[in-house]
ChimeraX commands (.cxc) that place a marker at each C-alpha (Angstrom):
marker #1 position -16.09,3.70,-5.71 radius 0.5
marker #1 position -18.63,2.77,-3.09 radius 0.5
marker #1 position -18.34,4.55,0.24 radius 0.5
marker #1 position -18.90,1.20,1.96 radius 0.5
marker #1 position -15.70,-0.17,0.41 radius 0.5
marker #1 position -13.64,2.74,1.74 radius 0.5
marker #1 position -15.20,2.40,5.20 radius 0.5
marker #1 position -14.59,-1.38,5.19 radius 0.5
marker #1 position -10.95,-0.77,4.19 radius 0.5
marker #1 position -10.48,1.85,6.91 radius 0.5
marker #1 position -12.02,-0.44,9.54 radius 0.5
marker #1 position -9.74,-3.32,8.47 radius 0.5
marker #1 position -6.69,-1.10,8.89 radius 0.5
marker #1 position -7.92,0.18,12.27 radius 0.5
marker #1 position -8.09,-3.46,13.39 radius 0.5
marker #1 position -4.60,-4.03,11.97 radius 0.5
marker #1 position -3.23,-0.97,13.78 radius 0.5
marker #1 position -4.71,-2.28,17.04 radius 0.5
marker #1 position -3.00,-5.65,16.50 radius 0.5
marker #1 position 0.29,-3.88,15.74 radius 0.5
marker #1 position 0.00,-1.82,18.93 radius 0.5
marker #1 position -0.45,-5.04,20.91 radius 0.5
marker #1 position 2.52,-6.73,19.23 radius 0.5
marker #1 position 5.97,-6.66,20.73 radius 0.5
marker #1 position 8.15,-3.75,19.71 radius 0.5
marker #1 position 10.29,-6.02,17.51 radius 0.5
marker #1 position 7.24,-7.08,15.49 radius 0.5
marker #1 position 5.32,-3.84,15.27 radius 0.5
marker #1 position 6.97,-2.29,12.21 radius 0.5
marker #1 position 6.23,-5.17,9.86 radius 0.5
marker #1 position 2.68,-5.84,8.72 radius 0.5
marker #1 position 1.29,-9.37,9.05 radius 0.5
marker #1 position 2.22,-11.73,6.20 radius 0.5
marker #1 position -1.03,-11.07,4.32 radius 0.5
marker #1 position -0.10,-7.39,4.10 radius 0.5
marker #1 position 3.62,-7.72,3.47 radius 0.5
marker #1 position 3.44,-7.53,-0.33 radius 0.5
marker #1 position 1.60,-5.43,-2.88 radius 0.5
marker #1 position 1.71,-4.48,-6.53 radius 0.5
marker #1 position 2.27,-0.84,-7.53 radius 0.5
marker #1 position 0.71,0.38,-10.78 radius 0.5
marker #1 position 1.87,3.74,-12.11 radius 0.5
marker #1 position -0.24,5.73,-14.57 radius 0.5
marker #1 position 2.54,5.40,-17.18 radius 0.5
marker #1 position 2.36,1.58,-17.15 radius 0.5
marker #1 position 0.22,-0.75,-19.21 radius 0.5
marker #1 position -2.75,-2.08,-17.17 radius 0.5
marker #1 position -1.28,-5.60,-16.96 radius 0.5
marker #1 position 2.08,-4.34,-15.69 radius 0.5
marker #1 position 2.90,-3.63,-12.10 radius 0.5
marker #1 position 5.88,-3.37,-9.81 radius 0.5
marker #1 position 6.26,-5.81,-6.92 radius 0.5
marker #1 position 6.39,-3.85,-3.68 radius 0.5
marker #1 position 6.95,-4.60,-0.03 radius 0.5
marker #1 position 4.64,-2.82,2.40 radius 0.5
marker #1 position 6.72,-1.21,5.16 radius 0.5
marker #1 position 4.10,0.80,6.98 radius 0.5
marker #1 position 0.41,1.50,6.48 radius 0.5
marker #1 position -2.59,3.32,7.86 radius 0.5
marker #1 position -6.02,4.34,6.64 radius 0.5
marker #1 position -4.49,7.57,5.22 radius 0.5
marker #1 position -1.44,6.25,3.43 radius 0.5
marker #1 position 1.33,3.73,3.17 radius 0.5
marker #1 position 5.06,3.38,2.74 radius 0.5
marker #1 position 6.35,0.79,0.29 radius 0.5
marker #1 position 9.71,-0.30,-1.08 radius 0.5
marker #1 position 10.34,-1.25,-4.71 radius 0.5
marker #1 position 13.44,-2.32,-6.58 radius 0.5
marker #1 position 15.54,0.44,-8.11 radius 0.5
marker #1 position 15.20,0.98,-11.83 radius 0.5
marker #1 position 11.57,2.10,-11.84 radius 0.5
marker #1 position 10.94,5.79,-12.20 radius 0.5
marker #1 position 8.05,6.98,-10.05 radius 0.5
marker #1 position 7.73,10.73,-9.54 radius 0.5
marker #1 position 6.46,12.81,-6.65 radius 0.5
marker #1 position 2.90,13.92,-7.39 radius 0.5
marker #1 position 2.28,10.99,-9.73 radius 0.5
marker #1 position -1.07,9.21,-9.31 radius 0.5
marker #1 position -0.87,5.46,-8.83 radius 0.5
marker #1 position -2.71,2.45,-7.54 radius 0.5
marker #1 position -1.52,-0.25,-5.16 radius 0.5
marker #1 position -3.21,-3.64,-4.87 radius 0.5
marker #1 position -2.89,-4.95,-1.32 radius 0.5
marker #1 position -4.69,-7.42,0.92 radius 0.5
marker #1 position -6.12,-6.42,4.30 radius 0.5
marker #1 position -4.81,-9.51,6.09 radius 0.5
marker #1 position -8.34,-10.86,6.50 radius 0.5
marker #1 position -9.02,-12.21,3.01 radius 0.5
marker #1 position -10.06,-9.03,1.20 radius 0.5
marker #1 position -8.02,-7.40,-1.55 radius 0.5
marker #1 position -8.18,-3.68,-2.24 radius 0.5
marker #1 position -7.14,-1.47,-5.12 radius 0.5
marker #1 position -5.88,1.67,-3.38 radius 0.5
marker #1 position -5.78,4.86,-5.42 radius 0.5
marker #1 position -3.24,7.36,-4.24 radius 0.5
marker #1 position -0.59,9.93,-4.97 radius 0.5
marker #1 position 3.15,9.62,-4.48 radius 0.5
marker #1 position 4.15,12.19,-1.83 radius 0.5
marker #1 position 7.85,11.44,-1.38 radius 0.5
marker #1 position 10.60,9.10,-2.59 radius 0.5
marker #1 position 13.88,8.06,-0.96 radius 0.5
marker #1 position 15.93,6.32,-3.63 radius 0.5
marker #1 position 19.18,4.38,-3.32 radius 0.5
marker #1 position 21.00,2.33,-5.92 radius 0.5
marker #1 position 19.12,-0.79,-4.73 radius 0.5
marker #1 position 15.62,0.25,-3.64 radius 0.5
marker #1 position 13.21,3.16,-3.65 radius 0.5
marker #1 position 11.08,3.77,-0.58 radius 0.5
marker #1 position 7.88,5.57,-1.52 radius 0.5
marker #1 position 5.36,7.39,0.64 radius 0.5
marker #1 position 1.81,7.43,-0.70 radius 0.5
marker #1 position -1.27,9.30,0.43 radius 0.5
marker #1 position -4.49,7.44,-0.27 radius 0.5
marker #1 position -7.34,9.04,-2.20 radius 0.5
marker #1 position -9.73,6.07,-2.33 radius 0.5
marker #1 position -10.00,2.32,-1.87 radius 0.5
marker #1 position -12.03,-0.18,-3.82 radius 0.5
marker #1 position -12.52,-3.79,-2.73 radius 0.5
marker #1 position -11.68,-6.24,-5.50 radius 0.5
marker #1 position -14.05,-9.15,-6.01 radius 0.5
marker #1 position -12.36,-12.56,-5.88 radius 0.5
marker link #1:1,2 radius 0.2
marker link #1:2,3 radius 0.2
marker link #1:3,4 radius 0.2
marker link #1:4,5 radius 0.2
marker link #1:5,6 radius 0.2
marker link #1:6,7 radius 0.2
marker link #1:7,8 radius 0.2
marker link #1:8,9 radius 0.2
marker link #1:9,10 radius 0.2
marker link #1:10,11 radius 0.2
marker link #1:11,12 radius 0.2
marker link #1:12,13 radius 0.2
marker link #1:13,14 radius 0.2
marker link #1:14,15 radius 0.2
marker link #1:15,16 radius 0.2
marker link #1:16,17 radius 0.2
marker link #1:17,18 radius 0.2
marker link #1:18,19 radius 0.2
marker link #1:19,20 radius 0.2
marker link #1:20,21 radius 0.2
marker link #1:21,22 radius 0.2
marker link #1:22,23 radius 0.2
marker link #1:23,24 radius 0.2
marker link #1:24,25 radius 0.2
marker link #1:25,26 radius 0.2
marker link #1:26,27 radius 0.2
marker link #1:27,28 radius 0.2
marker link #1:28,29 radius 0.2
marker link #1:29,30 radius 0.2
marker link #1:30,31 radius 0.2
marker link #1:31,32 radius 0.2
marker link #1:32,33 radius 0.2
marker link #1:33,34 radius 0.2
marker link #1:34,35 radius 0.2
marker link #1:35,36 radius 0.2
marker link #1:36,37 radius 0.2
marker link #1:37,38 radius 0.2
marker link #1:38,39 radius 0.2
marker link #1:39,40 radius 0.2
marker link #1:40,41 radius 0.2
marker link #1:41,42 radius 0.2
marker link #1:42,43 radius 0.2
marker link #1:43,44 radius 0.2
marker link #1:44,45 radius 0.2
marker link #1:45,46 radius 0.2
marker link #1:46,47 radius 0.2
marker link #1:47,48 radius 0.2
marker link #1:48,49 radius 0.2
marker link #1:49,50 radius 0.2
marker link #1:50,51 radius 0.2
marker link #1:51,52 radius 0.2
marker link #1:52,53 radius 0.2
marker link #1:53,54 radius 0.2
marker link #1:54,55 radius 0.2
marker link #1:55,56 radius 0.2
marker link #1:56,57 radius 0.2
marker link #1:57,58 radius 0.2
marker link #1:58,59 radius 0.2
marker link #1:59,60 radius 0.2
marker link #1:60,61 radius 0.2
marker link #1:61,62 radius 0.2
marker link #1:62,63 radius 0.2
marker link #1:63,64 radius 0.2
marker link #1:64,65 radius 0.2
marker link #1:65,66 radius 0.2
marker link #1:66,67 radius 0.2
marker link #1:67,68 radius 0.2
marker link #1:68,69 radius 0.2
marker link #1:69,70 radius 0.2
marker link #1:70,71 radius 0.2
marker link #1:71,72 radius 0.2
marker link #1:72,73 radius 0.2
marker link #1:73,74 radius 0.2
marker link #1:74,75 radius 0.2
marker link #1:75,76 radius 0.2
marker link #1:76,77 radius 0.2
marker link #1:77,78 radius 0.2
marker link #1:78,79 radius 0.2
marker link #1:79,80 radius 0.2
marker link #1:80,81 radius 0.2
marker link #1:81,82 radius 0.2
marker link #1:82,83 radius 0.2
marker link #1:83,84 radius 0.2
marker link #1:84,85 radius 0.2
marker link #1:85,86 radius 0.2
marker link #1:86,87 radius 0.2
marker link #1:87,88 radius 0.2
marker link #1:88,89 radius 0.2
marker link #1:89,90 radius 0.2
marker link #1:90,91 radius 0.2
marker link #1:91,92 radius 0.2
marker link #1:92,93 radius 0.2
marker link #1:93,94 radius 0.2
marker link #1:94,95 radius 0.2
marker link #1:95,96 radius 0.2
marker link #1:96,97 radius 0.2
marker link #1:97,98 radius 0.2
marker link #1:98,99 radius 0.2
marker link #1:99,100 radius 0.2
marker link #1:100,101 radius 0.2
marker link #1:101,102 radius 0.2
marker link #1:102,103 radius 0.2
marker link #1:103,104 radius 0.2
marker link #1:104,105 radius 0.2
marker link #1:105,106 radius 0.2
marker link #1:106,107 radius 0.2
marker link #1:107,108 radius 0.2
marker link #1:108,109 radius 0.2
marker link #1:109,110 radius 0.2
marker link #1:110,111 radius 0.2
marker link #1:111,112 radius 0.2
marker link #1:112,113 radius 0.2
marker link #1:113,114 radius 0.2
marker link #1:114,115 radius 0.2
marker link #1:115,116 radius 0.2
marker link #1:116,117 radius 0.2
marker link #1:117,118 radius 0.2
marker link #1:118,119 radius 0.2
marker link #1:119,120 radius 0.2
marker link #1:120,121 radius 0.2
view
């Protein structure tokens, strides 16, 4: 992974955080449309598989996503999440699952990010 890609990713999220700070309180907890969805890939999955996820919260250090119940992520499990930065770039974020809050309908997952790689279109 090129250091430039991680720095570009972190700068994009700093800009996003600034926009969220300027937004009204009602809007600030939901990322812009370009960042609202992602695809979670767990190490146990085939490369072509992935779980649709909704991005609930994000920063340069980590993110919180929600997935449908029925998938079985585990705390400490490495994973990747493909997400856009809201400005036309797509990143493959490598991270580790730090916590899970599961209900019968959804699982909310907290991830810490280890690296980010920009995906070429």
